[in-house]
N, C-alpha and C positions, 0 to 999 in steps of 0.2 A: 581629494573633496569629501567632506564628513558626510557618513550614511545619514539617507532620508528619516527626518521626525515624524511619524505618523503623529504627534500631539500636536500639531497646527490645526488652530482652529479658526483660524482667519489670516485676512490677507489685507496689506496697510500698500495699496499701491500709487507710486507717483504718477502721474500724469504724463504733461509733453517730456517726450524721450522715452519713456517707458511704454504706456499703452497706444498713444497717440504723436502724429509728431502733426500738427498742424490741424487738418479736417482728416486725417486719413489714419485706417489704425495700424498699428504695428502689427506684422504677421502673427497670426495665433494667437493676437488678445480677445478676441470673441470666442474663438474655441475652449481656451483655458477659463476665461471668464463662464462660460455655460456650464460645461463638464464638472469644473469644481466648485460652481455653485449646487448642483443636482447631487455632489458627494454631501452637499451640509456646510460646506465653507465656505464664511462667511467676508464680505471685501466691503473696506474702506477704504474711497480712491483720497489720496491727500496730497495737494496743489500749494505752492507758496504762491499762485498767483493769488492776486489781490481786486485786479481787475473787474471780478463779476464774482456775486456774491455764490454762494455753496448751493442753491437754488438753480442759479444759473450754469453753473460747470453743470448740476445734473442733468438738464435740460441738452446740455452741449454732448455729455458722454450718451443720451439717449439716440442722438442724433444719429452720433458714429454707432449707434448700432447696438449699442450694451445697455439691455435693461435694467436699469438701476432708479432709485428713489432717492430724496433729496437728504434724507439720514444717511445715504452713504457715504456724502461729501463732505469732508472737513479741509478749509482752506484759511491761509491765514488771514481772512478777511474776517471769516468767523470766529477763529481763535480770537481777533481784536473784539469784535463786536459780543462776545461773551465777557470779555473781561470789563468792558465798558457798563453792559448791562448788569452785572453784578455789584461792580464796585465804582462805577464813577458817572453815573444817572446827573445831570446838570451841568458835567465840567463843561467847561469852553474849550473847543479841539478845531485847530486849524487842521483842514484836510491837505494833503498834496498828493492827490490821487487823482484816479479816475469818478466818473459822477458815479457809477454805481456803489464803491467804496463811499462818498460822500452821503448818499443816500441809506447803506446799512448803518453807518455811524450816529446820523441822525434819527434812524428807529429807533437805537440802542437806547435813546435817551439823552444822547450829548446834546450840547448847544454847538452847532456848526457856526465857526465865524472864521473872518478874513483881519480882523484886528488884532497886530501883535501886542497893543496893549491889554487886552485884555483875554487872551489865549494862552491857555494851561497845561493844552497837550498838542505839538504839534504831531501828527501822525503823517509819516510818508511810507507812499507806496509808488507802483509805477504810475508815471505820468506823460502820456504823452504828448499833453500840451504844459509842460513844464517851459517855467521861463525865467529868466533874471528876474523878474518882477516876484514872480513866487518864491524865488531862491532868498531876495531880498525879506521877504513880510516872516520866512520862515526863519529866517537868521535872525533880525529882529526879535521874534517873539521868545527865542534859545535866551539869547542872551539877557532876554527881561525876565528870565527866570522858568518860564515853561520847560514841562517833560518833553524827550525829544524819544519818540518811539518808530518802528519801522516794521513794516507786514514782513518783511524778509530782506536779506542780500543780496540775493541774487544778481551777478553781476550782469548775465544774460540769460537768454532763454530761447530754445528751439523753434523754429519755424519752417514753413513749406520753404522760404524764401534764406535760410541758414539762421545762425544767431542773429538774434537783437539784441540791443541793450535793453536790461531787464531793471528792477528794482531797486536793487544795489547800486546801479550806476548814478541815481537820482539822489540817494540815501547819502553817496559818496561824496556827491557834490553839496549839499548840506552840511554834514560831518565837516567838510574840508574850512567852512564857511565859521561852522560852530568851535573850532580847534577841538572836538569830542565826538566819539561815537555815539553811537542811540543808548539809551539810557534802556532800552528793553527792545528784544525782538521778539516778533511773534511765529515766523515762518522756521521749516527744517534749518537747523540743526537744533534750532532751541526746543522746549517741552510744552509748551501748550497745546499744539497739534495732535501731541502726543496723548497728552493726557484726556484731549477731549474723544478723540478716536478709541480709546480704551474704557470711557464710562457709556461711550453710544453703546462697545460692544460688549460691555462688562463682563469681561474679560482680563487675567492677568498677561502682562508684556511677554511671557515666556509663552503663551502659548499663540503669539502670533507673528508672523513674519514679514517683513518690511523690504518691497522691492522696487527699486529704483535705479536710475541712471547715473547719479553722481556720488560723489566717492565723498565728496567735502561737503554734502546737504543732506540727502538720503541713507546713505552709510552710517554716518556720525551719527544722525538722528535715529537710528536703531540701535546704534551703542549706546545714547544716551538714555535712551527709553529701555535697556535691558532687552531688547528683542535680538532675534536673529536676522539676518540680511543675504538679500540675492542681490548682486550687483546683474543688472542687462547693459550689454554693450550698442545701444539702439542711440544712446545718445550724446551727453558730452562728455565723458569717460570713457578712456580706452585700456584696454587689456595691461602696454607697456606703464600706465599712471600706477597700478598696484607696486611696481617696484617700489617707489618712493612714498607709499601713503603712508598714515601713523597710523589707521584703523583698518582693517581688512573685513571684507564680506564671509559670512559661513559658503556663500556659492555665487558662481559666475557662470551666468548663461548670455546665449547670443542675444535672442529675445524672451519677452516674456512669458510666449507660449511653453518655453522649455520649462518653465517651473513645475509643470504638470509631472514630468518623471519625479518629483518628490512626495509624490501622493499616490502613487500608482500601487 
């Protein structure tokens, strides 16, 4: 294991599978958050989830027992909304996703539509009410030239009931019909969320440590952003998965609480 890096000034932490599983905090999460915060280490929580807005996730984290503010949360919905606010106001967007994502898209100044004839962008996230009718509308819009965007490509996500189908499963259905992958993806391991988090922190990537439970998203996200990473074994990836991984973390811990050793 590499020597501790006292130069880390911030932690980017994944949520589901890393900080919590459903309504339960992972062992040591509360203590390490409080203790490192007292030492001046800043935290940004990064989540591929787009079923809620960042402010909703902050409320959820506070209910779990961590005293966080909305500006400490970056999720794929926020990354999408940020781009819409900056570059796509007035654009007509078909949203395949949960109601809060639809609200967020509308609040960014876009025009939400279900009409494939006028749709300019199809934005797809996890949609627990996904139907063949929605698949058909999205497919028709993409056939007619609409851009195809995805909040994230996570095939599953951890819950108190085990792993459930994620946004990537919905995206894959539309991609199969369209005959091509999304034109743009906002969640990990792609760069939009990292860029937002670093802008909020005002820090270079080498001053940040990414902590997550998935090699294919969290660890690759860190590598793409130029950050060091720590894999925790409380979620999707197992130690044996590292044997065939194309990219490796700098650290491996049983739980997020164990990262405290890097700051002693």
